C-alpha positions as CSV (number, residue, x, y, z in Angstrom):
1,X,23.1,-0.8,10.7
2,X,25.4,-3.2,12.6
3,X,26.2,-2.6,16.2
4,X,24.7,0.9,16.1
5,X,27.0,2.1,13.3
6,X,25.5,3.4,10.1
7,X,27.2,2.6,6.8
8,X,28.4,5.9,5.3
9,X,27.4,6.7,1.7
10,X,29.9,5.1,-0.6
11,X,31.4,2.9,2.0
12,X,30.9,-0.2,-0.1
13,X,33.1,1.3,-2.9
14,X,35.4,3.4,-0.8
15,X,37.9,1.5,1.3
16,X,38.7,4.4,3.6
17,X,35.0,5.0,4.5
18,X,34.4,1.3,4.9
19,X,37.5,0.9,7.2
20,X,36.5,3.8,9.3
21,X,33.0,2.4,9.8
22,X,34.5,-1.1,10.5
23,X,36.9,0.4,13.1
24,X,34.0,2.1,14.9
25,X,32.0,-1.1,14.9
26,X,34.8,-3.1,16.4
27,X,35.5,-0.4,19.0
28,X,31.9,-0.3,20.0
29,X,31.1,-4.0,20.0
30,X,34.5,-5.3,21.2
31,X,34.4,-8.2,18.7
32,X,33.0,-8.4,15.2
33,X,32.9,-11.5,12.9
34,X,34.6,-11.1,9.5
35,X,31.7,-12.8,7.7
36,X,29.3,-10.4,9.4
37,X,31.4,-7.4,8.2
38,X,31.6,-8.8,4.7
39,X,27.8,-9.2,4.5
40,X,27.1,-5.9,6.1
41,X,29.3,-3.9,3.6
42,X,28.4,-6.1,0.6
43,X,32.1,-7.1,0.0
44,X,33.8,-10.4,-0.2
45,X,35.2,-12.1,2.9
46,X,38.7,-11.6,1.5
47,X,38.1,-7.8,1.1
48,X,36.9,-7.7,4.7
49,X,40.1,-9.5,5.7
50,X,42.2,-7.1,3.8
51,X,40.4,-4.2,5.5
52,X,41.0,-5.7,8.9
53,X,44.6,-6.4,8.1
54,X,45.1,-2.7,7.3
55,X,43.3,-1.6,10.5
56,X,45.4,-3.9,12.5
57,X,48.6,-2.6,10.9
58,X,47.5,0.9,11.9
59,X,46.9,-0.3,15.5
60,X,43.1,0.1,15.6
61,X,42.2,-3.5,16.3
62,X,43.5,-7.1,16.7
63,X,42.6,-9.7,14.2
64,X,41.6,-13.0,15.7
65,X,40.3,-16.2,14.3
66,X,37.0,-15.4,12.7
67,X,37.0,-11.6,13.2
68,X,38.6,-8.8,15.1
69,X,38.6,-7.4,18.6
70,X,39.2,-3.8,19.8
71,X,42.7,-2.9,20.6
72,X,42.8,-0.9,23.8
73,X,45.9,1.1,24.2
74,X,47.5,3.2,26.9
75,X,49.4,5.3,24.3
76,X,48.1,8.5,22.8
77,X,46.2,8.0,19.6
78,X,45.8,10.8,17.1
79,X,42.3,9.9,15.9
80,X,40.3,12.9,17.0
81,X,37.0,11.6,15.9
82,X,37.4,8.4,17.9
83,X,38.6,10.3,21.0
84,X,35.6,12.7,20.8
85,X,33.1,9.8,20.7
86,X,34.8,7.7,23.3
87,X,33.3,7.6,26.8
88,X,31.0,10.5,26.0
89,X,28.9,9.9,29.2
90,X,31.9,10.2,31.5
91,X,33.4,13.4,30.0
92,X,30.9,15.9,31.5
93,X,31.3,14.5,35.0
94,X,35.1,14.5,34.7
95,X,35.0,18.1,33.4
96,X,32.8,19.2,36.3
97,X,35.1,17.6,38.8
98,X,38.1,19.3,37.3
99,X,36.4,22.6,37.4
100,X,35.4,22.1,41.0
101,X,39.0,21.2,41.9
102,X,40.3,24.3,40.1
103,X,37.8,26.6,41.7
104,X,38.6,25.3,45.2
105,X,42.3,25.8,44.6
106,X,41.6,29.3,43.3
107,X,39.4,30.3,46.2
108,X,42.1,29.0,48.7
109,X,44.7,31.2,46.9
110,X,42.3,34.2,47.1
111,X,41.6,33.7,50.8
112,X,45.3,33.3,51.6
113,X,46.2,36.5,49.7
114,X,43.3,38.4,51.4
115,X,44.5,37.2,54.8
116,X,48.1,38.3,54.2
117,X,47.5,41.6,52.4
118,X,48.6,44.8,54.2
């Protein structure tokens, strides 16, 4: 396990599984060295570079000398799995605040309509 990410079964032989795990590692760690990725997945450094090239092409990360950094973006990204796992601790609090705001607006509407009904 590297950076809290388990290697999925078959990731050493399956580029899609390996790239998905690499993408999650870089996103969680912020920076991962290419030699560490190669060793972790049991692939050559050149294979790890090619995987990072593909992930960079897809916009998931930025390659830098010696490794890769996460690629924060303000644009919508269609990767549902990543969005579901991102900022998990903050999501319940945000949902609760939104529900409170909505319930407050709803109760204001009800009280206004009750006060003006014939």
